[in-house]
N, C-alpha and C positions, 0 to 999 in steps of 0.2 A: 504494500500500500504506500502511496506517495505521501510526502509530508503535507501536500496540498489537500489531499483527501482527508487526512487526519485532522487538519485544521478546520475543514468543513464538516466534520462529524460523520464522515462516510466510512463505511466498512467495506472491505474487499468483497465479502460475501453478498451483501445486499445492494451496495451502490447507492443506497438512499441516504439523503441528508436529513438531519433533524429539521423540524419546522423553524423558520426564521433564520436559517443559516445563510440565506441569500438576501441581497439588498431588496430584490423584488418582493420576496416573502415578507420581510419586515415592514416595508412600506405598505404593502397590501393589508397587512394585519392592522396597522395604524388607521388606514382609511376605512377599512371594514368595521372598525370599532365605533365609527361615527364621527371621528375627527376629520377635519380638512387640513390640507397642507399647501404651503407655497414653497418655493425653492429654498428660501432662507431657513424655514422651519425644518425642511427635509435635510438640509446640510448638517444640522445638529444631530440628526439620526444616522449620519454616515452616507447619505445619498448626495453626491456632488453634482448630479445631473438629473433632477426630478423629471423633467419633461421627457427624457429618454426612457426612464423607468416606466412612466405612465404609457408611453408609446408601445413599449414591449408588452406590458400587461394588456393593453387594448388589442394587440395582435393575438393574444391568447384568449380573447373573448370577454374580458372584463370591461364594464362600462363605467365611464367617469363623466361628471359634469365639470366644466372648468369656466372660470370667469377671470378677466383681467382685474387687477387691483393695483393701487399705488401704495407702496410701503416706504417708510423712512429708511435711509441707509445710515451706516455709522459715520458717514462724512457730512451729515446734515442736509442731504438732498433726498430726493425720492426716486424710486425705481418702479417701473411697471413689471409686474410678475403675474403669473397665473396661479390661482388657487384651485385645487382639485378636490372633488368629493366623489366618493364611491357610490355608484348607483346599483350595480348588480352584475349578473352575467348575461351575455347576449341570448342564451337559451332560456332565460327566465329563472334558473336555479341560483340560489345565493349560497 
């Protein structure tokens, strides 16, 4: 077993990772809990590119609502970012 698999919690026999061992799984869990996220909030959770994670999850059939919002930056200005909410799965199962 490689060190990478060990770090991800995978075993050679099963090849399955524990829940939330991936960025996608942890972000999905947060969004499915009813919270919404923007890129700065996701950064604190270890996701440095939230829009890409959401795109990947959408490709897997998960549905999200998103809206633009303006948030203050640490430099005293404002930035436009998208806020994402989990809606469900494309086939209707949650």
